[in-house]
One Martini backbone bead per residue (centre of mass of N, CA, C, O) as a GRO file, in nm:
protein
  376
    1UNK     BB    1   0.058   0.063  -0.020
    2UNK     BB    2   0.297   0.255  -0.002
    3UNK     BB    3   0.400   0.211  -0.292
    4UNK     BB    4   0.136   0.284  -0.438
    5UNK     BB    5   0.107   0.571  -0.337
    6UNK     BB    6   0.384   0.679  -0.446
    7UNK     BB    7   0.334   0.605  -0.740
    8UNK     BB    8   0.095   0.794  -0.784
    9UNK     BB    9   0.245   1.053  -0.714
   10UNK     BB   10   0.463   1.034  -0.933
   11UNK     BB   11   0.269   1.027  -1.174
   12UNK     BB   12   0.130   1.297  -1.116
   13UNK     BB   13   0.386   1.472  -1.131
   14UNK     BB   14   0.470   1.389  -1.419
   15UNK     BB   15   0.209   1.485  -1.557
   16UNK     BB   16   0.231   1.779  -1.467
   17UNK     BB   17   0.508   1.832  -1.599
   18UNK     BB   18   0.417   1.770  -1.888
   19UNK     BB   19   0.199   1.987  -1.906
   20UNK     BB   20   0.384   2.225  -1.839
   21UNK     BB   21   0.578   2.183  -2.078
   22UNK     BB   22   0.363   2.219  -2.298
   23UNK     BB   23   0.275   2.505  -2.223
   24UNK     BB   24   0.552   2.637  -2.253
   25UNK     BB   25   0.593   2.558  -2.551
   26UNK     BB   26   0.336   2.711  -2.658
   27UNK     BB   27   0.429   2.993  -2.483
   28UNK     BB   28   0.730   3.076  -2.557
   29UNK     BB   29   0.683   3.346  -2.719
   30UNK     BB   30   0.604   3.482  -2.433
   31UNK     BB   31   0.799   3.383  -2.207
   32UNK     BB   32   1.077   3.469  -2.313
   33UNK     BB   33   1.052   3.783  -2.304
   34UNK     BB   34   0.990   3.793  -2.001
   35UNK     BB   35   1.249   3.665  -1.893
   36UNK     BB   36   1.450   3.858  -2.031
   37UNK     BB   37   1.333   4.118  -1.907
   38UNK     BB   38   1.392   4.045  -1.614
   39UNK     BB   39   1.697   4.022  -1.642
   40UNK     BB   40   1.743   4.312  -1.748
   41UNK     BB   41   1.606   4.461  -1.509
   42UNK     BB   42   1.819   4.385  -1.290
   43UNK     BB   43   2.034   4.575  -1.430
   44UNK     BB   44   1.855   4.855  -1.466
   45UNK     BB   45   1.739   4.926  -1.184
   46UNK     BB   46   1.960   5.077  -1.020
   47UNK     BB   47   1.989   5.333  -1.205
   48UNK     BB   48   1.686   5.402  -1.205
   49UNK     BB   49   1.658   5.438  -0.898
   50UNK     BB   50   1.861   5.666  -0.873
   51UNK     BB   51   1.696   5.867  -1.044
   52UNK     BB   52   1.433   5.860  -0.878
   53UNK     BB   53   1.566   5.969  -0.609
   54UNK     BB   54   1.636   6.249  -0.781
   55UNK     BB   55   1.335   6.314  -0.929
   56UNK     BB   56   1.288   6.133  -1.158
   57UNK     BB   57   1.082   6.011  -1.359
   58UNK     BB   58   1.011   5.691  -1.430
   59UNK     BB   59   0.996   5.709  -1.739
   60UNK     BB   60   1.262   5.866  -1.783
   61UNK     BB   61   1.450   5.673  -1.632
   62UNK     BB   62   1.392   5.421  -1.801
   63UNK     BB   63   1.457   5.538  -2.082
   64UNK     BB   64   1.748   5.625  -2.026
   65UNK     BB   65   1.860   5.348  -1.942
   66UNK     BB   66   1.782   5.196  -2.200
   67UNK     BB   67   1.932   5.375  -2.406
   68UNK     BB   68   2.212   5.333  -2.284
   69UNK     BB   69   2.223   5.026  -2.322
   70UNK     BB   70   2.182   5.030  -2.631
   71UNK     BB   71   2.433   5.202  -2.692
   72UNK     BB   72   2.641   5.007  -2.578
   73UNK     BB   73   2.565   4.764  -2.751
   74UNK     BB   74   2.599   4.904  -3.028
   75UNK     BB   75   2.899   4.982  -2.988
   76UNK     BB   76   3.010   4.697  -2.965
   77UNK     BB   77   2.913   4.592  -3.237
   78UNK     BB   78   3.046   4.821  -3.413
   79UNK     BB   79   3.347   4.744  -3.319
   80UNK     BB   80   3.352   4.428  -3.424
   81UNK     BB   81   3.263   4.410  -3.721
   82UNK     BB   82   3.516   4.521  -3.872
   83UNK     BB   83   3.710   4.304  -3.764
   84UNK     BB   84   3.568   4.066  -3.893
   85UNK     BB   85   3.576   4.159  -4.190
   86UNK     BB   86   3.895   4.193  -4.206
   87UNK     BB   87   3.984   3.889  -4.075
   88UNK     BB   88   3.836   3.655  -4.218
   89UNK     BB   89   4.008   3.614  -4.479
   90UNK     BB   90   4.263   3.535  -4.321
   91UNK     BB   91   4.140   3.286  -4.184
   92UNK     BB   92   4.073   3.133  -4.442
   93UNK     BB   93   4.364   3.107  -4.541
   94UNK     BB   94   4.469   2.960  -4.290
   95UNK     BB   95   4.272   2.721  -4.311
   96UNK     BB   96   4.370   2.625  -4.587
   97UNK     BB   97   4.659   2.566  -4.498
   98UNK     BB   98   4.579   2.361  -4.280
   99UNK     BB   99   4.446   2.158  -4.471
  100UNK     BB  100   4.698   2.107  -4.643
  101UNK     BB  101   4.873   2.004  -4.411
  102UNK     BB  102   4.686   1.771  -4.337
  103UNK     BB  103   4.702   1.631  -4.610
  104UNK     BB  104   5.012   1.582  -4.599
  105UNK     BB  105   5.006   1.415  -4.335
  106UNK     BB  106   4.814   1.174  -4.428
  107UNK     BB  107   5.019   1.087  -4.664
  108UNK     BB  108   5.196   1.008  -4.446
  109UNK     BB  109   5.344   0.889  -4.195
  110UNK     BB  110   5.132   0.634  -4.076
  111UNK     BB  111   4.886   0.653  -4.283
  112UNK     BB  112   4.913   0.664  -4.605
  113UNK     BB  113   4.741   0.830  -4.793
  114UNK     BB  114   4.588   0.871  -5.088
  115UNK     BB  115   4.484   1.095  -5.318
  116UNK     BB  116   4.238   0.929  -5.411
  117UNK     BB  117   4.109   0.892  -5.131
  118UNK     BB  118   4.067   1.191  -5.069
  119UNK     BB  119   3.894   1.257  -5.318
  120UNK     BB  120   3.669   1.055  -5.253
  121UNK     BB  121   3.588   1.181  -4.984
  122UNK     BB  122   3.517   1.459  -5.098
  123UNK     BB  123   3.306   1.354  -5.301
  124UNK     BB  124   3.112   1.234  -5.093
  125UNK     BB  125   3.048   1.499  -4.952
  126UNK     BB  126   2.935   1.646  -5.200
  127UNK     BB  127   2.709   1.445  -5.263
  128UNK     BB  128   2.565   1.471  -4.994
  129UNK     BB  129   2.503   1.774  -5.020
  130UNK     BB  130   2.332   1.747  -5.281
  131UNK     BB  131   2.117   1.545  -5.159
  132UNK     BB  132   2.058   1.776  -4.919
  133UNK     BB  133   1.921   2.029  -5.051
  134UNK     BB  134   1.637   2.041  -4.929
  135UNK     BB  135   1.725   2.061  -4.633
  136UNK     BB  136   1.894   2.314  -4.665
  137UNK     BB  137   1.668   2.497  -4.765
  138UNK     BB  138   1.491   2.461  -4.512
  139UNK     BB  139   1.708   2.568  -4.319
  140UNK     BB  140   1.721   2.851  -4.438
  141UNK     BB  141   1.427   2.919  -4.387
  142UNK     BB  142   1.442   2.877  -4.083
  143UNK     BB  143   1.657   3.091  -4.034
  144UNK     BB  144   1.490   3.330  -4.132
  145UNK     BB  145   1.262   3.290  -3.930
  146UNK     BB  146   1.441   3.317  -3.678
  147UNK     BB  147   1.528   3.606  -3.726
  148UNK     BB  148   1.245   3.728  -3.716
  149UNK     BB  149   1.178   3.623  -3.430
  150UNK     BB  150   1.415   3.766  -3.288
  151UNK     BB  151   1.326   4.054  -3.346
  152UNK     BB  152   1.057   4.038  -3.200
  153UNK     BB  153   1.174   3.957  -2.926
  154UNK     BB  154   1.352   4.208  -2.887
  155UNK     BB  155   1.124   4.415  -2.887
  156UNK     BB  156   0.970   4.295  -2.646
  157UNK     BB  157   1.197   4.322  -2.441
  158UNK     BB  158   1.221   4.628  -2.448
  159UNK     BB  159   0.930   4.697  -2.367
  160UNK     BB  160   0.914   4.529  -2.104
  161UNK     BB  161   1.151   4.661  -1.961
  162UNK     BB  162   1.033   4.941  -1.937
  163UNK     BB  163   0.784   4.857  -1.761
  164UNK     BB  164   0.932   4.712  -1.532
  165UNK     BB  165   1.101   4.957  -1.440
  166UNK     BB  166   0.871   5.169  -1.408
  167UNK     BB  167   0.651   4.949  -1.248
  168UNK     BB  168   0.793   4.782  -1.014
  169UNK     BB  169   0.670   4.916  -0.747
  170UNK     BB  170   0.364   4.811  -0.822
  171UNK     BB  171   0.370   4.499  -0.826
  172UNK     BB  172   0.356   4.396  -0.531
  173UNK     BB  173   0.086   4.522  -0.442
  174UNK     BB  174  -0.078   4.385  -0.666
  175UNK     BB  175  -0.003   4.093  -0.587
  176UNK     BB  176  -0.116   4.112  -0.300
  177UNK     BB  177  -0.411   4.170  -0.377
  178UNK     BB  178  -0.469   3.910  -0.564
  179UNK     BB  179  -0.375   3.695  -0.328
  180UNK     BB  180  -0.435   3.809  -0.061
  181UNK     BB  181  -0.383   3.825   0.276
  182UNK     BB  182  -0.244   3.547   0.330
  183UNK     BB  183  -0.078   3.497   0.054
  184UNK     BB  184   0.053   3.776  -0.001
  185UNK     BB  185   0.298   3.773   0.198
  186UNK     BB  186   0.434   3.528   0.065
  187UNK     BB  187   0.459   3.635  -0.222
  188UNK     BB  188   0.623   3.885  -0.149
  189UNK     BB  189   0.865   3.747  -0.012
  190UNK     BB  190   0.946   3.566  -0.251
  191UNK     BB  191   0.981   3.789  -0.464
  192UNK     BB  192   1.212   3.938  -0.324
  193UNK     BB  193   1.409   3.700  -0.319
  194UNK     BB  194   1.414   3.644  -0.621
  195UNK     BB  195   1.517   3.922  -0.710
  196UNK     BB  196   1.780   3.921  -0.546
  197UNK     BB  197   1.898   3.662  -0.667
  198UNK     BB  198   1.892   3.741  -0.965
  199UNK     BB  199   2.058   4.002  -0.942
  200UNK     BB  200   2.309   3.873  -0.810
  201UNK     BB  201   2.376   3.679  -1.038
  202UNK     BB  202   2.412   3.876  -1.274
  203UNK     BB  203   2.629   4.059  -1.144
  204UNK     BB  204   2.833   3.838  -1.076
  205UNK     BB  205   2.863   3.714  -1.361
  206UNK     BB  206   2.956   3.976  -1.495
  207UNK     BB  207   3.217   4.008  -1.331
  208UNK     BB  208   3.346   3.736  -1.400
  209UNK     BB  209   3.333   3.767  -1.712
  210UNK     BB  210   3.499   4.027  -1.728
  211UNK     BB  211   3.761   3.913  -1.617
  212UNK     BB  212   3.800   3.697  -1.830
  213UNK     BB  213   3.795   3.882  -2.082
  214UNK     BB  214   4.034   4.065  -2.009
  215UNK     BB  215   4.262   3.852  -1.975
  216UNK     BB  216   4.222   3.692  -2.239
  217UNK     BB  217   4.230   3.936  -2.433
  218UNK     BB  218   4.516   4.028  -2.354
  219UNK     BB  219   4.659   3.769  -2.440
  220UNK     BB  220   4.572   3.780  -2.741
  221UNK     BB  221   4.699   4.055  -2.806
  222UNK     BB  222   4.995   3.986  -2.735
  223UNK     BB  223   4.997   3.730  -2.943
  224UNK     BB  224   4.833   3.812  -3.213
  225UNK     BB  225   4.539   3.733  -3.226
  226UNK     BB  226   4.279   3.712  -3.404
  227UNK     BB  227   3.991   3.845  -3.286
  228UNK     BB  228   4.022   3.932  -2.981
  229UNK     BB  229   3.768   4.106  -2.916
  230UNK     BB  230   3.563   3.892  -2.999
  231UNK     BB  231   3.661   3.668  -2.803
  232UNK     BB  232   3.611   3.834  -2.547
  233UNK     BB  233   3.303   3.864  -2.585
  234UNK     BB  234   3.243   3.562  -2.595
  235UNK     BB  235   3.349   3.511  -2.309
  236UNK     BB  236   3.146   3.692  -2.165
  237UNK     BB  237   2.889   3.549  -2.263
  238UNK     BB  238   2.973   3.253  -2.179
  239UNK     BB  239   2.976   3.310  -1.862
  240UNK     BB  240   2.647   3.273  -1.836
  241UNK     BB  241   2.743   2.965  -1.894
  242UNK     BB  242   2.823   2.736  -1.707
  243UNK     BB  243   3.107   2.564  -1.824
  244UNK     BB  244   3.014   2.559  -2.125
  245UNK     BB  245   3.088   2.850  -2.213
  246UNK     BB  246   3.390   2.841  -2.138
  247UNK     BB  247   3.465   2.602  -2.320
  248UNK     BB  248   3.379   2.717  -2.596
  249UNK     BB  249   3.540   2.982  -2.589
  250UNK     BB  250   3.820   2.849  -2.549
  251UNK     BB  251   3.817   2.666  -2.801
  252UNK     BB  252   3.794   2.898  -3.007
  253UNK     BB  253   4.058   3.044  -2.934
  254UNK     BB  254   4.247   2.805  -2.992
  255UNK     BB  255   4.166   2.764  -3.289
  256UNK     BB  256   4.247   3.042  -3.394
  257UNK     BB  257   4.543   3.023  -3.303
  258UNK     BB  258   4.611   2.769  -3.469
  259UNK     BB  259   4.544   2.883  -3.753
  260UNK     BB  260   4.706   3.169  -3.733
  261UNK     BB  261   4.984   3.095  -3.527
  262UNK     BB  262   4.991   2.809  -3.419
  263UNK     BB  263   5.082   2.573  -3.188
  264UNK     BB  264   5.226   2.744  -2.969
  265UNK     BB  265   5.011   2.963  -2.931
  266UNK     BB  266   4.784   2.769  -2.854
  267UNK     BB  267   4.918   2.671  -2.590
  268UNK     BB  268   4.926   2.946  -2.453
  269UNK     BB  269   4.625   3.002  -2.462
  270UNK     BB  270   4.545   2.753  -2.299
  271UNK     BB  271   4.699   2.835  -2.041
  272UNK     BB  272   4.551   3.100  -1.990
  273UNK     BB  273   4.264   2.987  -1.970
  274UNK     BB  274   4.315   2.791  -1.737
  275UNK     BB  275   4.417   2.998  -1.531
  276UNK     BB  276   4.168   3.184  -1.527
  277UNK     BB  277   3.954   2.958  -1.462
  278UNK     BB  278   4.080   2.873  -1.193
  279UNK     BB  279   4.049   3.141  -1.049
  280UNK     BB  280   3.746   3.157  -1.086
  281UNK     BB  281   3.659   2.871  -0.964
  282UNK     BB  282   3.840   2.906  -0.676
  283UNK     BB  283   3.765   3.223  -0.604
  284UNK     BB  284   3.526   3.388  -0.722
  285UNK     BB  285   3.272   3.203  -0.719
  286UNK     BB  286   3.271   3.110  -0.419
  287UNK     BB  287   3.253   3.405  -0.305
  288UNK     BB  288   3.017   3.532  -0.483
  289UNK     BB  289   2.792   3.304  -0.553
  290UNK     BB  290   2.726   3.204  -0.262
  291UNK     BB  291   2.563   3.471  -0.197
  292UNK     BB  292   2.345   3.452  -0.447
  293UNK     BB  293   2.270   3.121  -0.469
  294UNK     BB  294   2.344   2.851  -0.318
  295UNK     BB  295   2.478   2.630  -0.523
  296UNK     BB  296   2.562   2.348  -0.647
  297UNK     BB  297   2.753   2.234  -0.904
  298UNK     BB  298   2.565   2.001  -0.988
  299UNK     BB  299   2.310   2.170  -1.025
  300UNK     BB  300   2.424   2.354  -1.241
  301UNK     BB  301   2.501   2.140  -1.452
  302UNK     BB  302   2.218   2.008  -1.480
  303UNK     BB  303   2.070   2.265  -1.563
  304UNK     BB  304   2.227   2.325  -1.821
  305UNK     BB  305   2.170   2.057  -1.962
  306UNK     BB  306   1.861   2.070  -1.959
  307UNK     BB  307   1.822   2.350  -2.093
  308UNK     BB  308   1.981   2.287  -2.356
  309UNK     BB  309   1.808   2.034  -2.448
  310UNK     BB  310   1.526   2.192  -2.454
  311UNK     BB  311   1.624   2.527  -2.543
  312UNK     BB  312   1.914   2.563  -2.576
  313UNK     BB  313   2.085   2.846  -2.527
  314UNK     BB  314   1.862   2.982  -2.365
  315UNK     BB  315   1.832   2.752  -2.160
  316UNK     BB  316   2.124   2.767  -2.052
  317UNK     BB  317   2.103   3.065  -1.955
  318UNK     BB  318   1.825   3.013  -1.769
  319UNK     BB  319   1.889   2.776  -1.574
  320UNK     BB  320   2.026   2.900  -1.321
  321UNK     BB  321   1.814   3.111  -1.241
  322UNK     BB  322   1.588   2.903  -1.211
  323UNK     BB  323   1.722   2.733  -0.990
  324UNK     BB  324   1.755   2.965  -0.785
  325UNK     BB  325   1.453   3.032  -0.762
  326UNK     BB  326   1.358   2.751  -0.676
  327UNK     BB  327   1.531   2.745  -0.417
  328UNK     BB  328   1.388   2.979  -0.280
  329UNK     BB  329   1.109   2.847  -0.259
  330UNK     BB  330   1.196   2.596  -0.096
  331UNK     BB  331   1.313   2.748   0.147
  332UNK     BB  332   1.052   2.890   0.227
  333UNK     BB  333   0.883   2.640   0.276
  334UNK     BB  334   1.066   2.523   0.498
  335UNK     BB  335   1.036   2.759   0.691
  336UNK     BB  336   0.726   2.735   0.730
  337UNK     BB  337   0.730   2.447   0.836
  338UNK     BB  338   0.908   2.504   1.084
  339UNK     BB  339   0.725   2.714   1.214
  340UNK     BB  340   0.472   2.534   1.246
  341UNK     BB  341   0.607   2.310   1.409
  342UNK     BB  342   0.697   2.486   1.650
  343UNK     BB  343   0.413   2.590   1.722
  344UNK     BB  344   0.287   2.309   1.780
  345UNK     BB  345   0.491   2.235   2.009
  346UNK     BB  346   0.420   2.490   2.199
  347UNK     BB  347   0.132   2.411   2.186
  348UNK     BB  348  -0.107   2.306   2.376
  349UNK     BB  349  -0.333   2.101   2.427
  350UNK     BB  350  -0.653   2.066   2.423
  351UNK     BB  351  -0.755   2.123   2.770
  352UNK     BB  352  -0.473   2.235   2.854
  353UNK     BB  353  -0.306   2.399   3.095
  354UNK     BB  354  -0.070   2.592   3.186
  355UNK     BB  355   0.171   2.624   3.394
  356UNK     BB  356   0.250   2.799   3.649
  357UNK     BB  357   0.464   3.056   3.730
  358UNK     BB  358   0.721   3.111   3.925
  359UNK     BB  359   0.863   3.297   4.141
  360UNK     BB  360   1.162   3.373   4.277
  361UNK     BB  361   1.029   3.305   4.580
  362UNK     BB  362   0.821   3.046   4.503
  363UNK     BB  363   0.570   3.175   4.410
  364UNK     BB  364   0.254   3.095   4.286
  365UNK     BB  365   0.104   3.227   4.002
  366UNK     BB  366  -0.127   3.335   3.816
  367UNK     BB  367  -0.157   3.390   3.464
  368UNK     BB  368  -0.353   3.605   3.538
  369UNK     BB  369  -0.307   3.947   3.550
  370UNK     BB  370  -0.597   4.022   3.686
  371UNK     BB  371  -0.517   3.851   3.918
  372UNK     BB  372  -0.470   3.844   4.292
  373UNK     BB  373  -0.418   3.553   4.338
  374UNK     BB  374  -0.245   3.365   4.597
  375UNK     BB  375  -0.035   3.078   4.613
  376UNK     BB  376   0.150   2.887   4.861
   0.00000   0.00000   0.00000
């Protein structure tokens, strides 16, 4: 009976999770802009609040902060695009030379492949690409549709961020009102904790990622690796996806160094990346993120893996904040359970009166403060 009861509970929870996942998937086009806008709002809220405290109207403070953030983002993009356009042809030439060197290497010992075998392999790849033409065309169409959807999502994120920052102070009272008097205080307390945790995670991760990008980018510039500013920015963005983002950004930097500068430079770049990430993982993240998230590394890794497998790069990016917010909710529930348990233990059973407290002189007085009766 015990096993059957818990089996039914597990099945019910799994069915509810499946239904919730289906609803999220169907409404993802709405949920994604809201989640991204909340994340961006945690970054823009401190400067907007600073302006509001100085007497600036909320709408003007929110608009000014948002425009400044968009200007900074646009300036970063405008600064790296010319570098990419100018250095990509050089990288293509270097990659071609690397492929030719690889071809010469596989023709020698110990592999000893013949030129005819290499040409046959290349021909097979070309034939396969031609046979997959329809799928490639549909993929291009899907890519174009994805770009259009991304633009719409970006516009929605900007608009929602403006309203979240402008009307953020009204949100908690409104949420308290619609939740009722009893549940409202719990919803308000959990919402405040979730907002603080989310904001702390974003700011902490931005600081850690900035330190990684500065040191790794400086190393790439000193070594003369092409696209060093672009690789530094990719390192900064990848830092918001723990473990996976740092690995991908580091591998890309090593690959570019290998193609453009040779094997020795690639080894030096690899050593720099490992040293910086060791300092980050053993010094910065334990000190900074433990205060903002309080999540074990295994939970973080599993969250990133699950989010990436379900929703791609966006899922990997939102996985850790989601796990941190869920942990906040669970901790609050545990706190309330502990409070109720302790209250029930301190409350005497119905029908039993508490023992009267003796005075320091040994005299037992009645617990009723209005009574003057004294029993010796």
